[in-house]
C-alpha positions as CSV (number, residue, x, y, z in Angstrom):
1,M,127.7,75.4,119.5
2,K,131.2,75.6,121.3
3,P,131.9,72.8,123.6
4,A,132.5,75.5,126.3
5,A,129.1,77.0,126.1
6,S,127.2,73.3,125.5
7,N,129.1,72.5,128.4
8,A,128.0,75.3,130.4
9,L,124.7,75.5,129.3
10,T,124.4,71.2,130.2
11,S,125.6,72.1,133.4
12,W,123.0,75.1,133.9
13,V,119.9,72.9,133.1
14,R,121.4,70.1,135.3
15,N,121.4,72.7,138.1
16,L,118.1,73.6,137.4
17,L,116.4,70.3,137.3
18,Q,118.2,69.6,140.6
19,T,117.1,72.6,142.1
20,W,113.3,71.7,140.6
21,D,113.9,68.3,142.4
22,Q,114.9,69.3,145.3
23,F,112.5,72.3,145.8
24,W,109.0,69.7,145.0
25,F,110.5,66.5,146.0
26,T,112.9,67.0,149.6
27,P,110.8,64.7,152.2
28,R,109.9,67.5,155.4
29,L,108.7,66.9,158.8
30,P,104.7,67.3,159.9
31,H,105.0,69.9,162.6
32,T,104.4,73.0,160.8
33,L,101.5,71.7,159.0
34,A,100.1,70.1,162.1
35,I,100.1,73.6,163.6
36,I,98.4,75.0,160.4
37,R,95.7,72.1,160.8
38,F,94.9,72.7,164.0
39,G,94.7,76.9,163.3
40,C,92.7,76.0,160.2
41,G,90.3,73.3,161.6
42,A,89.3,76.1,164.6
43,M,88.9,78.7,161.6
44,L,86.5,76.0,160.0
45,A,84.9,75.4,162.9
46,Y,84.4,78.6,164.0
47,V,83.0,79.9,160.6
48,H,80.4,77.2,160.3
49,L,78.7,78.0,163.6
50,I,78.4,81.6,162.5
51,W,76.2,80.6,159.4
52,A,74.4,78.2,161.4
53,L,73.5,80.4,163.8
54,F,72.2,82.6,160.9
55,V,71.6,79.5,158.1
56,T,68.2,81.1,156.8
57,D,69.7,84.9,156.4
58,F,72.5,82.9,154.1
59,M,70.8,79.6,152.6
60,G,66.9,79.6,153.7
61,N,63.9,81.0,151.4
62,G,64.6,84.3,152.8
63,A,68.3,84.9,152.0
64,W,70.3,87.9,151.2
65,I,70.8,85.7,147.9
66,D,68.3,83.1,146.5
67,N,69.4,79.8,145.2
68,A,67.9,80.7,141.9
69,T,69.9,84.0,141.7
70,I,72.7,82.0,143.1
71,R,72.8,79.6,140.3
72,Q,72.4,82.4,137.9
73,L,75.7,84.4,139.1
74,H,78.1,81.2,139.0
75,G,76.8,80.8,134.5
76,P,74.7,78.6,133.2
77,G,75.3,75.2,131.2
78,S,78.8,73.6,131.8
79,N,80.3,76.8,133.2
80,A,78.3,76.1,136.7
81,Q,79.7,72.9,137.3
82,W,82.6,74.1,138.8
83,A,80.8,75.9,141.7
84,W,78.2,73.5,142.2
85,S,76.8,72.7,145.2
86,W,74.0,70.3,146.4
87,L,73.0,73.3,148.9
88,W,71.2,74.8,145.4
89,Y,68.6,72.3,146.0
90,I,68.0,72.8,149.9
91,D,66.4,75.4,151.4
92,S,65.2,73.6,154.6
93,P,66.4,75.6,157.6
94,L,66.8,72.0,159.1
95,L,68.3,70.2,156.8
96,L,70.6,73.3,156.4
97,G,71.2,73.2,160.3
98,I,72.4,69.7,159.9
99,H,74.7,70.4,157.0
100,E,76.4,73.4,158.7
101,I,76.6,71.2,162.6
102,L,78.3,68.2,160.4
103,A,80.8,70.5,158.9
104,M,81.3,72.1,162.6
105,L,81.9,69.0,163.6
106,L,84.8,67.9,160.8
107,S,86.3,70.6,161.5
108,L,86.8,69.9,165.3
109,A,87.8,66.7,164.5
110,M,90.2,67.9,161.7
111,M,91.7,70.3,164.2
112,L,92.2,68.0,166.5
113,G,93.8,65.4,164.4
114,L,90.7,62.5,164.8
115,L,90.8,60.5,161.6
116,T,92.6,62.9,160.0
117,R,92.9,61.5,156.6
118,I,89.3,61.0,156.1
119,T,87.9,64.5,158.5
120,T,90.0,66.7,156.4
121,P,89.1,66.2,152.8
122,L,85.4,66.5,154.3
123,A,85.5,69.4,156.4
124,W,86.9,71.1,153.0
125,W,84.3,69.2,150.7
126,F,81.7,70.3,153.3
127,T,82.7,73.8,153.9
128,L,83.3,74.0,150.1
129,M,79.8,73.4,149.1
130,T,78.3,76.4,151.8
131,C,80.9,78.5,149.6
132,H,79.5,78.0,146.5
133,R,76.2,78.2,147.7
134,M,77.1,82.0,149.4
135,T,78.7,83.8,146.5
136,G,78.7,87.4,146.9
137,A,78.5,87.0,150.9
138,L,82.0,85.7,151.6
139,F,84.9,87.0,153.7
140,G,88.3,86.6,152.8
141,L,88.5,84.3,155.6
142,D,86.2,82.3,154.0
143,Q,88.6,81.9,151.0
144,V,92.0,81.3,153.1
145,I,90.4,78.9,155.1
146,V,89.3,76.7,152.4
147,M,92.2,76.8,150.6
148,L,94.4,75.5,153.2
149,S,92.0,73.0,154.2
150,M,92.2,71.9,150.4
151,Y,96.1,71.8,150.7
152,L,96.2,70.0,154.1
153,M,94.5,67.3,153.1
154,I,97.1,65.8,150.4
155,A,99.4,65.6,153.4
156,P,99.5,63.3,156.3
157,C,99.2,66.6,158.7
158,G,97.6,64.7,161.5
159,S,100.9,62.5,162.2
160,T,102.0,64.7,165.0
161,L,100.4,67.2,167.8
162,S,96.9,64.5,167.0
163,L,94.8,62.4,168.0
164,D,95.8,60.1,165.6
165,A,99.4,60.5,167.2
166,L,98.0,59.9,170.6
167,L,95.9,56.6,169.4
168,R,99.1,55.3,167.6
169,D,101.1,55.3,170.4
170,R,99.0,53.7,172.5
171,G,98.4,50.9,169.3
172,W,94.8,51.8,168.4
173,E,95.8,52.8,164.9
174,L,93.7,51.9,162.2
175,K,95.5,49.6,159.9
176,W,93.7,50.7,156.7
177,L,94.1,54.2,158.0
178,P,98.0,54.8,158.7
179,T,98.6,57.8,160.1
180,G,103.0,57.5,159.7
181,G,105.2,58.8,162.4
182,R,105.7,61.8,164.3
183,D,109.0,62.3,163.0
184,S,108.1,61.0,159.3
185,R,109.3,63.1,156.3
186,T,107.3,62.4,153.4
187,L,107.2,64.0,150.2
188,L,103.3,64.9,150.7
189,N,104.1,67.0,152.8
190,N,106.4,69.2,151.2
191,V,103.8,69.3,148.5
192,A,101.2,70.7,150.6
193,T,103.6,73.1,152.1
194,R,105.0,74.3,148.6
195,M,101.0,74.3,146.9
196,I,100.4,77.1,150.3
197,Q,103.6,78.8,150.1
198,L,103.3,79.7,146.3
199,H,99.2,80.5,146.3
200,L,100.1,82.5,148.8
201,C,102.8,84.7,146.8
202,V,99.7,84.6,144.1
203,I,97.7,86.3,146.5
204,Y,99.5,89.3,147.7
205,I,100.7,89.4,144.5
206,F,97.6,90.5,142.9
207,G,96.8,92.4,146.3
208,G,99.5,94.8,145.6
209,L,98.7,95.0,141.7
210,S,95.3,95.6,142.2
211,K,96.2,98.6,145.1
212,M,98.6,99.9,142.8
213,R,95.7,100.9,140.7
214,G,94.4,103.3,142.6
215,E,95.8,106.4,143.2
216,M,95.4,106.7,146.8
217,W,98.2,104.3,147.3
218,F,100.6,106.6,145.2
219,D,100.0,109.6,146.9
220,G,99.9,108.2,150.2
221,S,96.5,109.0,151.6
222,A,95.3,105.2,151.4
223,M,96.3,103.9,154.8
224,W,95.0,107.6,156.8
225,Y,91.3,106.2,154.4
226,T,91.9,103.4,156.0
227,L,92.6,103.8,159.6
228,V,89.6,106.5,160.0
229,N,86.7,104.3,158.1
230,Y,84.2,103.9,160.4
231,E,82.5,100.8,158.9
232,Y,85.5,98.6,160.4
233,Q,87.3,101.0,162.7
234,S,87.8,99.5,166.2
235,L,90.8,101.4,167.2
236,D,90.8,105.2,167.2
237,L,94.1,106.0,165.2
238,T,93.1,109.5,164.0
239,W,95.8,111.0,165.9
240,I,98.4,109.7,163.4
241,G,96.8,112.3,161.3
242,K,99.4,114.8,162.9
243,Y,102.0,113.1,161.4
244,P,101.4,112.9,157.5
245,F,104.8,111.6,157.0
246,I,103.8,108.3,158.9
247,I,100.8,108.2,156.8
248,A,102.9,108.3,153.8
249,S,105.5,105.8,154.7
250,L,103.2,103.1,156.0
251,T,101.4,103.4,152.4
252,A,104.3,102.7,150.9
253,V,105.8,100.0,152.8
254,T,102.8,97.9,152.8
255,I,102.4,98.2,148.8
256,F,106.1,97.6,148.5
257,W,105.7,94.7,150.6
258,E,102.5,92.9,149.1
259,T,104.0,93.6,145.9
260,F,107.0,92.0,146.0
261,Y,106.1,89.6,149.3
262,C,106.8,86.9,146.2
263,A,110.3,87.8,145.8
264,L,111.7,88.6,149.7
265,I,109.6,85.4,151.1
266,W,112.4,82.9,149.1
267,P,116.0,84.3,149.9
268,K,116.8,83.2,153.4
269,L,118.2,86.9,154.1
270,T,114.7,88.7,153.3
271,R,112.2,85.8,154.8
272,P,112.4,86.8,158.3
273,I,111.9,90.6,157.1
274,A,108.6,89.8,154.7
275,L,107.3,87.6,158.0
276,A,107.7,90.0,160.6
277,A,106.2,92.5,157.7
278,A,103.1,90.1,157.3
279,F,102.7,89.4,161.0
280,F,102.5,93.6,161.8
281,V,100.3,93.9,158.8
282,H,97.8,91.4,159.7
283,S,98.0,91.8,163.3
284,G,97.0,95.5,162.6
285,I,94.5,95.1,160.2
286,A,93.0,92.1,163.2
287,I,93.4,94.8,166.0
288,A,92.8,98.5,164.1
289,L,90.3,97.5,161.7
290,G,88.4,94.5,163.6
291,M,88.9,91.8,161.0
292,V,90.2,89.4,163.6
293,T,89.3,86.2,162.0
294,F,91.2,87.4,158.5
295,G,94.2,88.5,160.1
296,T,94.5,85.5,161.7
297,G,93.9,83.2,159.3
298,M,96.4,85.0,156.8
299,I,99.0,85.0,159.6
300,L,98.1,81.0,159.8
301,A,99.2,80.5,156.1
302,N,102.3,82.7,156.3
303,L,103.2,80.1,158.5
304,A,104.2,77.7,156.0
305,F,107.2,79.4,155.7
306,F,107.9,78.4,158.9
307,E,110.6,75.5,158.2
308,P,109.4,72.4,160.5
309,E,112.7,71.8,162.0
310,F,112.6,75.3,163.3
311,T,108.8,74.3,164.8
312,K,109.7,70.7,166.5
313,R,112.4,72.9,168.2
314,L,110.3,75.5,169.5
315,L,107.7,73.3,170.1
316,A,110.0,71.0,172.3
317,K,111.3,74.1,174.1
318,I,107.9,75.0,175.0
319,S,106.4,71.9,176.1
320,R,110.1,71.7,178.3
321,Q,109.0,75.0,180.2
322,T,105.7,74.0,180.7
323,K,107.2,70.8,182.5
324,G,109.4,73.1,184.3
325,L,106.7,75.3,185.2
326,K,104.6,72.5,186.8
């Protein structure tokens, strides 16, 4: 190999490794993760409340899918170990209700940032146990918030905007459970953020590719049939049928955005466009199709692409304006 080519290759490899190192191991502020933690904890508490209110329908003796069927759905032998749940062996409404109440309390503690390094992984684990019991009855929201809480427990996301931070400022921090400073940049904050971002890219690309298998997404009619589906319709948009060009355009833009989200979201030039599209798509799902919780959960996940410095400045501005109103 010629010296010039060898030097070019060496330089390329060095730059690649440096970029990889910066991507994963650049310390990051916790402010954006703190916002996601608050929203994720609130959504976890909400779903556990719903499960608790209908606990016998979801997990009791007369459940839509009983314990024996659940174990068969997860596969025999060692295959089932990856989706094991202690709720497979519980059918008492009282014990199931206690489980969901505990999960709800842990989720609220996670939301408020109380003993976050303990309550976040526990909230995730209790939710995972319920999800493994309720295979076949899950909603997209359940899967998104489990994903978010799984990555949030990696990071010290309770170091700011939390009761942990308030207790620390008053000198009440537990020495064996440090939370870190409000403005502490840590590697774990960055790793958790990158994992959420990459997972979100995987969700969107598979969603886009699966849509491209459907003929209606190519002929431009998919959006129309979605909007007029009475099972989900919460806002009458049938008037848009008078404008087929708009329907076809919305269908094409949606499938393009979802399929190429993983490419559009990383460059700084196209990131605002990708995030704006995510907001409008998921807001539309929430308002027009009645999936308010799912739409909110996906918007919450997209916040991972907001730089924490921007979030910090925005929160400071809101705080100043609030104090000004007082």
